[in-house]
N, C-alpha and C positions, 0 to 999 in steps of 0.2 A: 450874129455869132453863128458859126458853123461848128458842129461837134460830130465826130465820127467814132463809132466803135464797131458794133455789128451792123448798125444802120447809120444813116446820116441824118442828123437833126439840124434844122435851122430854127434858131430861137430869136424872136423879134420882141424887143421891149416896147410896150405900148406908150409909156409916159416917161419913165426914168431909167437911169442906167442900171444894169444888172451886175451886181458884184459877185465875182466867182473867185473862190480861193482854191489853189491846187497847182498842179503842174500843167504847163502848156508847151507844146513842141515849138521850138525855134529852129532856125537854120542849123545851128551847131548841135542842138539836141537831136535833130533828125539825122545828122551826120554820125553822131555817136551811136544812136540806135541802130544804124545800118551795119555796125560792126558785130551785132549780136543776132542770133537766130530768133525770129519772131515766134512767140508762143502765146496762146490764149490765156487770159488771166480771169478766171471765174470770179474771184473776189472783186477785182476791178469792175467787172460787168455788173455785179450786184450793187456796188457803191454807185456806179454811174446810173443804173436804173432807178435807185432810190433817190438820187439827186434830181433826175428828170421828173419823177413822180412828186417831189416836194415843191416844185416850182408853182408859184401862185398864178393860176391861169387868168386871173383878172388883171395881172400886171404884164404877163408875157404870152406870146403865142408860140406854141411848139409844133413844128411840122416835121414829120418823120418820113424818110424816104429809104427805100432798100439800097444798100450799098452796091454799087456797080462793080462787076468783076474787073480786076486790074486797076481800079481807081478808087478815089475817096468820095 
């Protein structure tokens, strides 16, 4: 699984599937989002950071990478 906010995360499940609830971008979602001015969401960042911190490291590996300029 790849997740990007301020940084890019790669999450690898060691043994079982990781169940994630929430919103995920799709082709149509990305197209709709392109109609709006992008702005930083501080609450979203807090929720995202809390979710990353809550992952059980015995079940998943979390790798964090700096987001590249102009890319994901």
